N, CA, C and O atoms as a Maestro MAE file, in Angstrom:
{
 s_m_m2io_version
 :::
 2.0.0
}

f_m_ct {
 s_m_title
 :::
 protein
 m_atom[224] {
  # First column is atom index #
  i_m_mmod_type
  r_m_x_coord
  r_m_y_coord
  r_m_z_coord
  i_m_residue_number
  s_m_chain_name
  s_m_pdb_residue_name
  s_m_pdb_atom_name
  i_m_atomic_number
  :::
  1 25 0.785 -1.349 0.160 1 A "MET " " N  " 7
  2 3 -0.225 -0.310 -0.062 1 A "MET " " CA " 6
  3 2 0.870 1.112 -0.019 1 A "MET " " C  " 6
  4 15 0.410 2.189 -0.398 1 A "MET " " O  " 8
  5 25 2.116 1.040 0.395 2 A "ALA " " N  " 7
  6 3 2.872 2.471 0.322 2 A "ALA " " CA " 6
  7 2 3.175 2.896 -0.707 2 A "ALA " " C  " 6
  8 15 3.363 4.073 -1.014 2 A "ALA " " O  " 8
  9 25 3.279 1.634 -1.563 3 A "ASN " " N  " 7
  10 3 3.745 2.195 -3.378 3 A "ASN " " CA " 6
  11 2 2.898 2.432 -3.993 3 A "ASN " " C  " 6
  12 15 3.055 2.680 -5.189 3 A "ASN " " O  " 8
  13 25 2.069 2.440 -3.593 4 A "ARG " " N  " 7
  14 3 0.221 2.702 -4.097 4 A "ARG " " CA " 6
  15 2 0.194 4.071 -3.416 4 A "ARG " " C  " 6
  16 15 -0.580 4.876 -3.934 4 A "ARG " " O  " 8
  17 25 0.776 4.422 -2.528 5 A "LEU " " N  " 7
  18 3 0.179 5.644 -1.794 5 A "LEU " " CA " 6
  19 2 1.168 6.968 -2.183 5 A "LEU " " C  " 6
  20 15 0.922 8.171 -2.100 5 A "LEU " " O  " 8
  21 25 2.294 6.308 -2.607 6 A "ASP " " N  " 7
  22 3 3.784 6.909 -2.938 6 A "ASP " " CA " 6
  23 2 4.022 7.607 -1.652 6 A "ASP " " C  " 6
  24 15 3.448 8.692 -1.556 6 A "ASP " " O  " 8
  25 25 5.029 7.076 -0.236 7 A "VAL " " N  " 7
  26 3 4.766 7.006 0.360 7 A "VAL " " CA " 6
  27 2 5.307 6.050 0.980 7 A "VAL " " C  " 6
  28 15 4.837 4.922 0.830 7 A "VAL " " O  " 8
  29 25 6.894 6.346 2.183 8 A "SER " " N  " 7
  30 3 7.717 5.329 2.154 8 A "SER " " CA " 6
  31 2 6.595 4.494 3.197 8 A "SER " " C  " 6
  32 15 5.452 4.577 3.646 8 A "SER " " O  " 8
  33 25 7.915 3.576 3.220 9 A "MET " " N  " 7
  34 3 6.761 2.592 4.303 9 A "MET " " CA " 6
  35 2 6.986 2.762 5.823 9 A "MET " " C  " 6
  36 15 6.344 2.211 6.716 9 A "MET " " O  " 8
  37 25 7.981 3.597 5.948 10 A "ARG " " N  " 7
  38 3 7.910 4.266 7.045 10 A "ARG " " CA " 6
  39 2 6.881 5.336 7.464 10 A "ARG " " C  " 6
  40 15 6.268 5.369 8.531 10 A "ARG " " O  " 8
  41 25 6.811 6.094 6.566 11 A "THR " " N  " 7
  42 3 5.600 6.902 6.816 11 A "THR " " CA " 6
  43 2 4.100 5.875 7.058 11 A "THR " " C  " 6
  44 15 3.364 5.901 8.045 11 A "THR " " O  " 8
  45 25 3.978 5.116 5.972 12 A "TYR " " N  " 7
  46 3 3.087 4.387 6.151 12 A "TYR " " CA " 6
  47 2 2.643 3.740 7.259 12 A "TYR " " C  " 6
  48 15 1.484 3.668 7.667 12 A "TYR " " O  " 8
  49 25 4.037 3.083 7.913 13 A "GLN " " N  " 7
  50 3 3.590 2.224 9.322 13 A "GLN " " CA " 6
  51 2 2.743 3.258 10.570 13 A "GLN " " C  " 6
  52 15 1.759 3.130 11.298 13 A "GLN " " O  " 8
  53 25 4.263 4.796 10.169 14 A "ASP " " N  " 7
  54 3 3.160 5.681 11.500 14 A "ASP " " CA " 6
  55 2 1.947 5.336 11.543 14 A "ASP " " C  " 6
  56 15 1.349 4.659 12.380 14 A "ASP " " O  " 8
  57 25 1.395 6.115 10.059 15 A "TRP " " N  " 7
  58 3 0.266 6.573 9.709 15 A "TRP " " CA " 6
  59 2 -0.875 5.277 10.448 15 A "TRP " " C  " 6
  60 15 -1.883 5.273 11.156 15 A "TRP " " O  " 8
  61 25 -0.151 4.461 9.899 16 A "LYS " " N  " 7
  62 3 -1.617 2.802 9.903 16 A "LYS " " CA " 6
  63 2 -1.144 2.582 11.957 16 A "LYS " " C  " 6
  64 15 -1.726 1.730 12.628 16 A "LYS " " O  " 8
  65 25 -0.125 3.460 12.530 17 A "LEU " " N  " 7
  66 3 0.222 2.826 14.221 17 A "LEU " " CA " 6
  67 2 -0.607 4.004 14.739 17 A "LEU " " C  " 6
  68 15 -0.833 4.030 15.948 17 A "LEU " " O  " 8
  69 25 -1.129 5.071 13.891 18 A "GLY " " N  " 7
  70 3 -1.529 6.766 14.820 18 A "GLY " " CA " 6
  71 2 -0.532 7.725 15.459 18 A "GLY " " C  " 6
  72 15 -0.824 8.599 16.275 18 A "GLY " " O  " 8
  73 25 0.765 7.434 14.952 19 A "ASN " " N  " 7
  74 3 1.662 7.955 15.156 19 A "ASN " " CA " 6
  75 2 1.836 9.171 14.344 19 A "ASN " " C  " 6
  76 15 2.425 10.151 14.800 19 A "ASN " " O  " 8
  77 25 1.338 9.138 13.139 20 A "SER " " N  " 7
  78 3 1.138 10.033 12.615 20 A "SER " " CA " 6
  79 2 0.100 10.609 11.641 20 A "SER " " C  " 6
  80 15 -0.835 9.810 11.588 20 A "SER " " O  " 8
  81 25 -0.081 11.487 10.985 21 A "GLN " " N  " 7
  82 3 -0.980 11.949 10.232 21 A "GLN " " CA " 6
  83 2 -0.818 12.784 8.618 21 A "GLN " " C  " 6
  84 15 -0.272 13.887 8.609 21 A "GLN " " O  " 8
  85 25 -1.219 12.303 7.581 22 A "PRO " " N  " 7
  86 3 -0.487 12.949 6.858 22 A "PRO " " CA " 6
  87 2 -0.858 14.222 6.228 22 A "PRO " " C  " 6
  88 15 -1.850 13.866 5.591 22 A "PRO " " O  " 8
  89 25 -0.718 15.396 6.005 23 A "GLN " " N  " 7
  90 3 -1.405 16.806 6.013 23 A "GLN " " CA " 6
  91 2 -1.964 16.922 5.198 23 A "GLN " " C  " 6
  92 15 -2.863 17.737 5.403 23 A "GLN " " O  " 8
  93 25 -1.962 16.376 3.884 24 A "SER " " N  " 7
  94 3 -2.143 16.708 2.834 24 A "SER " " CA " 6
  95 2 -3.862 15.846 2.339 24 A "SER " " C  " 6
  96 15 -4.766 16.374 1.693 24 A "SER " " O  " 8
  97 25 -3.841 14.877 2.730 25 A "ALA " " N  " 7
  98 3 -5.060 14.039 2.848 25 A "ALA " " CA " 6
  99 2 -5.940 14.503 4.191 25 A "ALA " " C  " 6
  100 15 -7.135 14.209 4.228 25 A "ALA " " O  " 8
  101 25 -5.415 15.125 5.125 26 A "VAL " " N  " 7
  102 3 -6.530 15.744 6.279 26 A "VAL " " CA " 6
  103 2 -6.926 17.027 5.292 26 A "VAL " " C  " 6
  104 15 -8.016 17.561 5.494 26 A "VAL " " O  " 8
  105 25 -6.161 17.482 4.342 27 A "ALA " " N  " 7
  106 3 -6.744 18.722 3.854 27 A "ALA " " CA " 6
  107 2 -7.467 18.311 2.948 27 A "ALA " " C  " 6
  108 15 -8.610 18.753 3.064 27 A "ALA " " O  " 8
  109 25 -7.350 17.790 2.261 28 A "ILE " " N  " 7
  110 3 -8.270 16.517 0.955 28 A "ILE " " CA " 6
  111 2 -9.750 16.622 1.915 28 A "ILE " " C  " 6
  112 15 -10.567 17.542 1.955 28 A "ILE " " O  " 8
  113 25 -9.739 15.465 2.565 29 A "PHE " " N  " 7
  114 3 -11.214 15.233 3.592 29 A "PHE " " CA " 6
  115 2 -11.469 16.430 3.858 29 A "PHE " " C  " 6
  116 15 -12.420 16.779 3.158 29 A "PHE " " O  " 8
  117 25 -11.164 17.136 4.419 30 A "LYS " " N  " 7
  118 3 -11.462 18.379 4.800 30 A "LYS " " CA " 6
  119 2 -12.555 19.389 3.360 30 A "LYS " " C  " 6
  120 15 -13.611 20.022 3.354 30 A "LYS " " O  " 8
  121 25 -11.943 19.168 2.771 31 A "MET " " N  " 7
  122 3 -12.392 20.037 1.548 31 A "MET " " CA " 6
  123 2 -13.365 19.349 1.335 31 A "MET " " C  " 6
  124 15 -14.414 19.927 1.052 31 A "MET " " O  " 8
  125 25 -13.326 17.668 1.414 32 A "LEU " " N  " 7
  126 3 -14.383 16.826 0.526 32 A "LEU " " CA " 6
  127 2 -15.765 16.571 1.710 32 A "LEU " " C  " 6
  128 15 -16.606 15.682 1.582 32 A "LEU " " O  " 8
  129 25 -15.734 17.380 2.610 33 A "THR " " N  " 7
  130 3 -16.724 17.427 3.447 33 A "THR " " CA " 6
  131 2 -17.354 18.438 3.312 33 A "THR " " C  " 6
  132 15 -18.485 18.388 3.796 33 A "THR " " O  " 8
  133 25 -16.967 19.687 2.665 34 A "GLU " " N  " 7
  134 3 -17.495 20.918 2.065 34 A "GLU " " CA " 6
  135 2 -18.233 20.910 1.469 34 A "GLU " " C  " 6
  136 15 -19.025 21.853 1.480 34 A "GLU " " O  " 8
  137 25 -18.463 19.340 0.214 35 A "LEU " " N  " 7
  138 3 -18.691 19.486 -0.814 35 A "LEU " " CA " 6
  139 2 -20.038 18.764 -1.015 35 A "LEU " " C  " 6
  140 15 -20.452 18.273 0.035 35 A "LEU " " O  " 8
  141 25 -21.010 18.527 -2.331 36 A "ASP " " N  " 7
  142 3 -21.912 17.720 -2.171 36 A "ASP " " CA " 6
  143 2 -21.994 16.416 -2.072 36 A "ASP " " C  " 6
  144 15 -20.925 16.054 -1.581 36 A "ASP " " O  " 8
  145 25 -22.588 15.615 -2.242 37 A "ASP " " N  " 7
  146 3 -22.212 13.755 -2.437 37 A "ASP " " CA " 6
  147 2 -21.657 13.671 -4.264 37 A "ASP " " C  " 6
  148 15 -20.826 12.998 -4.873 37 A "ASP " " O  " 8
  149 25 -22.424 14.511 -4.553 38 A "GLU " " N  " 7
  150 3 -22.431 14.481 -6.256 38 A "GLU " " CA " 6
  151 2 -20.946 15.219 -6.805 38 A "GLU " " C  " 6
  152 15 -20.241 14.835 -7.738 38 A "GLU " " O  " 8
  153 25 -20.680 16.677 -5.689 39 A "ASP " " N  " 7
  154 3 -19.313 16.670 -6.154 39 A "ASP " " CA " 6
  155 2 -18.012 16.212 -5.945 39 A "ASP " " C  " 6
  156 15 -16.989 16.276 -6.626 39 A "ASP " " O  " 8
  157 25 -18.381 15.545 -4.415 40 A "VAL " " N  " 7
  158 3 -17.415 14.482 -4.345 40 A "VAL " " CA " 6
  159 2 -16.646 13.582 -5.613 40 A "VAL " " C  " 6
  160 15 -15.533 13.523 -6.135 40 A "VAL " " O  " 8
  161 25 -18.168 12.845 -5.763 41 A "LEU " " N  " 7
  162 3 -17.840 11.780 -6.826 41 A "LEU " " CA " 6
  163 2 -17.288 12.298 -8.018 41 A "LEU " " C  " 6
  164 15 -16.423 11.678 -8.638 41 A "LEU " " O  " 8
  165 25 -17.712 13.351 -8.366 42 A "HIS " " N  " 7
  166 3 -17.203 14.269 -9.426 42 A "HIS " " CA " 6
  167 2 -15.353 14.395 -9.084 42 A "HIS " " C  " 6
  168 15 -14.497 13.980 -9.865 42 A "HIS " " O  " 8
  169 25 -15.099 14.989 -7.893 43 A "VAL " " N  " 7
  170 3 -13.888 14.847 -7.851 43 A "VAL " " CA " 6
  171 2 -12.785 13.689 -7.789 43 A "VAL " " C  " 6
  172 15 -11.620 13.582 -8.173 43 A "VAL " " O  " 8
  173 25 -13.805 12.784 -7.050 44 A "VAL " " N  " 7
  174 3 -12.921 11.481 -6.978 44 A "VAL " " CA " 6
  175 2 -12.770 10.343 -7.970 44 A "VAL " " C  " 6
  176 15 -11.921 9.466 -7.813 44 A "VAL " " O  " 8
  177 25 -13.794 10.384 -9.216 45 A "ARG " " N  " 7
  178 3 -13.432 10.192 -10.284 45 A "ARG " " CA " 6
  179 2 -12.372 10.706 -11.446 45 A "ARG " " C  " 6
  180 15 -11.672 9.993 -12.165 45 A "ARG " " O  " 8
  181 25 -12.468 12.375 -11.418 46 A "ARG " " N  " 7
  182 3 -11.259 12.943 -11.965 46 A "ARG " " CA " 6
  183 2 -10.148 12.620 -11.516 46 A "ARG " " C  " 6
  184 15 -9.337 12.384 -12.411 46 A "ARG " " O  " 8
  185 25 -9.683 12.483 -10.274 47 A "ILE " " N  " 7
  186 3 -8.622 11.724 -9.425 47 A "ILE " " CA " 6
  187 2 -8.337 10.212 -9.618 47 A "ILE " " C  " 6
  188 15 -7.191 9.887 -9.307 47 A "ILE " " O  " 8
  189 25 -9.075 9.306 -10.029 48 A "ARG " " N  " 7
  190 3 -9.271 7.954 -10.429 48 A "ARG " " CA " 6
  191 2 -8.646 8.057 -12.009 48 A "ARG " " C  " 6
  192 15 -7.700 7.326 -12.306 48 A "ARG " " O  " 8
  193 25 -9.136 8.863 -12.866 49 A "ARG " " N  " 7
  194 3 -8.988 9.064 -14.209 49 A "ARG " " CA " 6
  195 2 -7.291 9.430 -14.612 49 A "ARG " " C  " 6
  196 15 -6.644 9.292 -15.650 49 A "ARG " " O  " 8
  197 25 -7.005 9.876 -13.455 50 A "GLY " " N  " 7
  198 3 -5.586 10.820 -13.373 50 A "GLY " " CA " 6
  199 2 -4.721 9.751 -13.251 50 A "GLY " " C  " 6
  200 15 -3.968 9.517 -14.196 50 A "GLY " " O  " 8
  201 25 -4.691 9.105 -12.328 51 A "PHE " " N  " 7
  202 3 -3.996 7.585 -11.923 51 A "PHE " " CA " 6
  203 2 -3.779 6.833 -13.009 51 A "PHE " " C  " 6
  204 15 -2.732 6.439 -13.524 51 A "PHE " " O  " 8
  205 25 -5.036 6.668 -13.324 52 A "LEU " " N  " 7
  206 3 -5.180 5.178 -14.310 52 A "LEU " " CA " 6
  207 2 -4.323 5.650 -15.411 52 A "LEU " " C  " 6
  208 15 -3.472 4.934 -15.938 52 A "LEU " " O  " 8
  209 25 -4.622 7.153 -15.825 53 A "GLU " " N  " 7
  210 3 -3.816 7.568 -17.161 53 A "GLU " " CA " 6
  211 2 -2.395 7.653 -16.814 53 A "GLU " " C  " 6
  212 15 -1.570 7.710 -17.727 53 A "GLU " " O  " 8
  213 25 -1.978 7.669 -15.432 54 A "GLU " " N  " 7
  214 3 -0.151 7.533 -15.654 54 A "GLU " " CA " 6
  215 2 0.037 5.783 -15.364 54 A "GLU " " C  " 6
  216 15 1.132 5.220 -15.386 54 A "GLU " " O  " 8
  217 25 -0.598 5.451 -15.234 55 A "THR " " N  " 7
  218 3 0.183 3.725 -15.099 55 A "THR " " CA " 6
  219 2 0.126 3.561 -16.215 55 A "THR " " C  " 6
  220 15 0.915 2.659 -16.497 55 A "THR " " O  " 8
  221 25 -0.762 4.205 -17.742 56 A "LYS " " N  " 7
  222 3 -0.694 3.335 -18.552 56 A "LYS " " CA " 6
  223 2 0.419 3.208 -19.034 56 A "LYS " " C  " 6
  224 15 0.629 2.344 -19.885 56 A "LYS " " O  " 8
  :::
 }
 m_bond[223] {
  # First column is bond index #
  i_m_from
  i_m_to
  i_m_order
  :::
  1 1 2 1
  2 2 3 1
  3 3 4 2
  4 3 5 1
  5 5 6 1
  6 6 7 1
  7 7 8 2
  8 7 9 1
  9 9 10 1
  10 10 11 1
  11 11 12 2
  12 11 13 1
  13 13 14 1
  14 14 15 1
  15 15 16 2
  16 15 17 1
  17 17 18 1
  18 18 19 1
  19 19 20 2
  20 19 21 1
  21 21 22 1
  22 22 23 1
  23 23 24 2
  24 23 25 1
  25 25 26 1
  26 26 27 1
  27 27 28 2
  28 27 29 1
  29 29 30 1
  30 30 31 1
  31 31 32 2
  32 31 33 1
  33 33 34 1
  34 34 35 1
  35 35 36 2
  36 35 37 1
  37 37 38 1
  38 38 39 1
  39 39 40 2
  40 39 41 1
  41 41 42 1
  42 42 43 1
  43 43 44 2
  44 43 45 1
  45 45 46 1
  46 46 47 1
  47 47 48 2
  48 47 49 1
  49 49 50 1
  50 50 51 1
  51 51 52 2
  52 51 53 1
  53 53 54 1
  54 54 55 1
  55 55 56 2
  56 55 57 1
  57 57 58 1
  58 58 59 1
  59 59 60 2
  60 59 61 1
  61 61 62 1
  62 62 63 1
  63 63 64 2
  64 63 65 1
  65 65 66 1
  66 66 67 1
  67 67 68 2
  68 67 69 1
  69 69 70 1
  70 70 71 1
  71 71 72 2
  72 71 73 1
  73 73 74 1
  74 74 75 1
  75 75 76 2
  76 75 77 1
  77 77 78 1
  78 78 79 1
  79 79 80 2
  80 79 81 1
  81 81 82 1
  82 82 83 1
  83 83 84 2
  84 83 85 1
  85 85 86 1
  86 86 87 1
  87 87 88 2
  88 87 89 1
  89 89 90 1
  90 90 91 1
  91 91 92 2
  92 91 93 1
  93 93 94 1
  94 94 95 1
  95 95 96 2
  96 95 97 1
  97 97 98 1
  98 98 99 1
  99 99 100 2
  100 99 101 1
  101 101 102 1
  102 102 103 1
  103 103 104 2
  104 103 105 1
  105 105 106 1
  106 106 107 1
  107 107 108 2
  108 107 109 1
  109 109 110 1
  110 110 111 1
  111 111 112 2
  112 111 113 1
  113 113 114 1
  114 114 115 1
  115 115 116 2
  116 115 117 1
  117 117 118 1
  118 118 119 1
  119 119 120 2
  120 119 121 1
  121 121 122 1
  122 122 123 1
  123 123 124 2
  124 123 125 1
  125 125 126 1
  126 126 127 1
  127 127 128 2
  128 127 129 1
  129 129 130 1
  130 130 131 1
  131 131 132 2
  132 131 133 1
  133 133 134 1
  134 134 135 1
  135 135 136 2
  136 135 137 1
  137 137 138 1
  138 138 139 1
  139 139 140 2
  140 139 141 1
  141 141 142 1
  142 142 143 1
  143 143 144 2
  144 143 145 1
  145 145 146 1
  146 146 147 1
  147 147 148 2
  148 147 149 1
  149 149 150 1
  150 150 151 1
  151 151 152 2
  152 151 153 1
  153 153 154 1
  154 154 155 1
  155 155 156 2
  156 155 157 1
  157 157 158 1
  158 158 159 1
  159 159 160 2
  160 159 161 1
  161 161 162 1
  162 162 163 1
  163 163 164 2
  164 163 165 1
  165 165 166 1
  166 166 167 1
  167 167 168 2
  168 167 169 1
  169 169 170 1
  170 170 171 1
  171 171 172 2
  172 171 173 1
  173 173 174 1
  174 174 175 1
  175 175 176 2
  176 175 177 1
  177 177 178 1
  178 178 179 1
  179 179 180 2
  180 179 181 1
  181 181 182 1
  182 182 183 1
  183 183 184 2
  184 183 185 1
  185 185 186 1
  186 186 187 1
  187 187 188 2
  188 187 189 1
  189 189 190 1
  190 190 191 1
  191 191 192 2
  192 191 193 1
  193 193 194 1
  194 194 195 1
  195 195 196 2
  196 195 197 1
  197 197 198 1
  198 198 199 1
  199 199 200 2
  200 199 201 1
  201 201 202 1
  202 202 203 1
  203 203 204 2
  204 203 205 1
  205 205 206 1
  206 206 207 1
  207 207 208 2
  208 207 209 1
  209 209 210 1
  210 210 211 1
  211 211 212 2
  212 211 213 1
  213 213 214 1
  214 214 215 1
  215 215 216 2
  216 215 217 1
  217 217 218 1
  218 218 219 1
  219 219 220 2
  220 219 221 1
  221 221 222 1
  222 222 223 1
  223 223 224 2
  :::
 }
}
């Protein structure tokens, strides 16, 4: 999973153990809570398409 998230294994383990919190992810989740459900889906789909295009 660390590779999929493009973070070090240490960073991922610290997050899983509750020792740290990824700041950018927190900001994104806070932003998503301000959106309507349909807007959240739209954003997530665009992000997913971008990731899928990068892996081609």
